[in-house]
N, C-alpha and C positions, 0 to 999 in steps of 0.2 A: 210907080214903085210899090212893091208888096209891103204890107204892114209888118210882116215878119222880120224884115230887114231894115225897116225905116226906124232910125233911132229917135226921131222926133215924136213918134206916136206913143212910145212907151210911157206908161203913167209913172209919175214921180213917187217914190216911196222913201220915207225917212228911215234912219237907223232905228229909231224908236219903234216904227211899225214892224220892222224885221225882227227886232228883239221880242216884241209882243207875239208875233207869229211863231217864233222859235219856242217861246215859253208854252204856248198852247200845244204845239206839236209834242214837246217833251212831256207835258201832262198826259196827253193821249197815249203816248207810247208807254209811259210809266204805269198808267192804269191798266193797259193791256197786259204788261208783264206781271203786275200784282194779281190780276184776275186769273191769269194763266197759272200762277203758283198755287192757287187754292185747290183746283182739282188734283194737282200733283201731290199736295200734302194729303188730300183725302185718299188718294191711291195708296198711301202708306198703310192704311188700315187693312187693305185687301192683300198686302204683301207681308203681313206680320208672320206668316208661317215660313217665310224665307227671310231671315234676318239681314242678309246682305242687300237684297232688293229693297227691303223696308228702309234700311239706312240710306241707300242711294236716293230713294224717293224723298225721304225727309230732308236730306241735305240739299237736293236740287230744288225742292219746294221752298225751303227757307231762303236759299240764294235768290230765287225768282221774286219772292216777297220783298226781300231787302233791296234788291236792285230796282224793283218797281217803285217802292216807297222813296228811294233815293232820287230816282229820275223825276217823280212827281214833285218832290220837294224842290229840286233844282229848277224845274220848269215853273213852278209856282213863284219861286223867288225871282226868277227872270221876268216873269209876266208882271209881277207887282212893281218891280224896278222900272219896267218900260211904261207902265200906266200911271206911275206916280206923278202928280202935278208938280211942276217946277215953279 
C-alpha cells in the first residue's frame, strides 16, 4: 500500500503544533506585507507632482503597514500561546 494513502504512516501532530505553525506563518506573511508597504510609501515622494497619485500611494502604503503589523501581532500572540508551558 502506498504511503500517500496509508493512514497509519502519517505522523501525529497536536493542536499545539498546528497553532505554533500557524503563528509562524502569520508572522512571515505579516512581515512580507509590512516590508512591501515601505517601498509603496517611498514611492509617494516620487509622485508628489501628481497629488492624486501621491495620496493613493500614501493610503495604500499605510494600509499595507497597518495590515502587516496587525498580522505579525496576531501571529506572535498565537505563537506565544502555543509555546506557553502548561
